[in-house]
N, C-alpha and C positions, 0 to 999 in steps of 0.2 A: 283455783278458778281464776281466769282472767277478768280483769274489770271491764265495764261497759265501754270506756272510751277506747280501750285496746281492740275490743271486737268491732267496734264501729270503723277504726281505722284500717283494721284488716278486711273488713268486708268492702270499704270503699276502695282499698287498693285491688282486691279481687275484681269488682266491678269495673274500675277503671282500666284494668288490663284485660280482664275476660271478654267484656262486650265488644271492644274493638277486634279482639282476636277472632271471635266468632264471625264478626261481619267480615273480616279479611279473608277467612276460610271460606265463607259462603261466597263472596265475589270471586275468589279464585276458582272455586268449583263450577261456577256459572261460566266463567271466561273458558275454562278448558272444556265444558260441555260444548260451548258454541264452536270452539276451534275443533273439536272432534266432529262435529256435525257438519262442518264445512270441509273437512278433509277426510271424509270417510272412504273406505275402501270401495272398489268397484261393485261389490255385493250391496245390494240396497236392503237394509234391515227394516226399513220403514214402508208401510202402506201410506197411500195419499190421506186415508181417514186418520192414521197415526199423525201425519203432518198437520191436518186440520185441528186435531185435538191439541197438539202442542202449540199452535198459533193462538188458539182460544184461550188456552191456560197462560198466555203470555210468556212461554218458554222460548219461543222463536219470533222474530220480527216477520213483517209482511214480506220484506225483501228475501229472507231466508227461507220462508215458506215457498215463494215462487221459484227460487233457485232449486231448492230440494225437490219440489214437485216437477220441475222440468227434468231433474236428474232421474226421478223415478220413471216418468213417462219415456225418457230416452232408453233407459235400460229395458223397460218392458217392450218397447218397439224393436230394440235390436235383439232381444230374446225371441220375439214372434218371428222376425224376418230370418234369424239364423236357424230356426225350425222348420220354416216353410221349405217346399221343394226347390224352389227357384232361388233361394238365398235372399239377398237383399234387394233384388230387383223389383219394381212395381208390377202389379198385375198386368198393366197394359203391355209391358215390354215382352211378356211371354206370349202374347196373343198374335201368333203368326197369321191366322186367318180370321179377318174381321167377320162379325156376324151378319153384316149387310153388304151385299155385293156391290162393287162399284158401279156408279151410274154411268151410262153410255150416252 
C-alpha cells in the first residue's frame, strides 16, 4: 500500500493537470458551439423562442441573439414569399386595379 505522501503527490498532480484540462475542453467546446451557431447552414434549426432561451441562459450574447433572430426572420419571410402565388413581390405590386376609382 502506498504511503500518504505518495497519494498526496499523485492527487496533487492529477488536480494540477486535470482541472486545467477540463477547463480547456469546456472553453474549446463553447468556442466551437459559438462558431457553429455563427456559420450554420441555410436551414434554421432554431425558433425565436429557442434563441430567447439561449440568451437568457447566457449561451449566446445579445449581439448573437439579434443576428440569429434576424436570420430566422429572413428565412421565414423568404419561405413565405416563395410559397405565395406572386413570388417575392409585395401585395401592392400585384394590385393592377385600385379599389378606389381615380378622382376627376
